N, C-alpha and C positions, 0 to 999 in steps of 0.2 A: 574539882575533886581534890580530896586531901592527898598529901603527899604519900601516906601509907597506902591508900586506895590506888594511887597512880603506879605504885610498884607492885601491885598486884598482878600476878601472871595471868589470872582469869581475865582481868580487864584488858591485857594485851590481846588476848584471843578474840575478845569481843571487838576492840579497835581494828583488829586485822579483818575480821568479817565486814565491818563497817567500810573499811577500805576497799575489800574485795567487791562490794556493791556499789562502789563508786560514790558512797554518801548520798545515795539516792533515797528520797523521802519515800518512794513506793516499795522500798525494800524493808520497810519498819517491821512487818510481821515476820518476815526470815530473820531479821537481826534479833528480834525479841525471842524466837525460838532458839537461835544460838546462845543468846545470854543465859536464857532459862536452863539450857543443857548445861552450860558451864558452871554456873551458880547453884543450880538446884532450885532457884526462886528469883524472883525480880523485885528486889527492894526500891525505896525511893531513890537511893544514891544512883543505882544503875539505871533506872527509868530517866532520871534528869540527865545523867551522862550522854544517853542515847539521844535524848530530846536536844541537848546541845550539840552534839557531833552531826546530826541530821537537820538541825536547825528547823525542828518541828516544836510546836508548843507543847510544853508538858502535859496540858490537858488532853492533847490528843494521843499521846503516847500512853498515858495512863488509861485513856478510854479504849484502846485497842487492848491493851493488857488485861483490863478487867473485863471485857466482853467475852473472851474466850476462856472457858473453864480450865482449859489445860495449864495455863499460868498460875502459878502461886505466888502471892505478894509477900509472904513471910516465910521464914526458914522452916522448912518441914522438920518434924520430929523423926527419930531414927526410923520409925515404922508409919507407914500411912494406910489409914483404912477409909476406904471410900464406899458410900453407900449410893447405889442407884435409886433414884427417886421418881424415875419415869412412871408412867401410868401403871404399866403391868407390875412392876416391882412395888410400888406403893399399894396397890390394890392387894397384892400378896403378903404384905406386913413389913416392908423394909423400914417404914417410919418406926414401927414398934421396937424391931432390933435395934435401930439408931438410938432411940429412946433409952433402952436397956443399957447400952453401952456408954452413953452419956451419964447416966445415973450411976452405974458401977464404978467407971473410972473418973468421974466427976470432970468431965470435958464436954465442951459443946461443940457442935459441927462448926467447922471454920477455924478451930482453935487448935493449938498444940499444948499438950499438958506442960504443967510447970516444969517438971523434971526433963522435958525435951525428949521424952520416949515415944509419944505417939501423936500424930496428928489426924483429925477426923474431917473428911470431906464429904459432901454431897453433890451428885451430878445428876442430870436430868436422864441420861440414857447410856448404857454400855453396849448396847446392841444385842443383847441376849435375852430377849424378852420371853423366849420359851423356857428358859431356866429361872425364872423370876421366883423368889427376890434375889438379886445379885448383890455381892458384897466383895470388894478386892480388898485383901489384905497383903500389904507390900505388893508383889506382882502375882499374887495367887487369886484367881477368881473363884469364889464359893457361889455355886450356882444352887438354886432352892434352899437358900441359906435358912437356917433357924437361928433363934436367939441363943439357944445354948452352944451351938457349934461356934458362931462368931465370938462369944465371950470366952469360950475355951481356947479358941485360937489366940486371942489377944492376951489372955492369961499366961498361956505357954510362951509366947513371944518375950513377955516382960519377965517371966521366970527364968528364961534362957540368958536374958541380959544380966540378970542379978548373979546367977552363977558364972558367968564370964569375968565379973570384975572381982 
């Protein structure tokens, strides 16, 4: 790790968690959760650091981090928009809503906008099938979402950010 990263207080918290778990390889998932909560995402540097500290091959750490949808491997934007693409939501039009958002804001699922304002994610199920289609904007669930509703919500978020600057 570089000197600037070594002085990172967040890394100290991750190292403390690793020590708390006794540098045990079987604590990988818990440590990844802690690192994700501290950083907000898991980039290559932190994954390699955890790999070194736990003496686990980087491929195994990366494999666990990419297996779980919860973990983000890139720094997310200021606002996260997550689309449920589980069967019920898909059938009820979530894909069309997602496509409309991608087109209007020139962003694709799994990406963060060039200005760092929004990140778009897709997940398989949010556990609210009766309310399909579901879209989560930041921490707010929009059940029985419509294209107009979601686009308007995102527009207002971005307008709010512009007026704050």
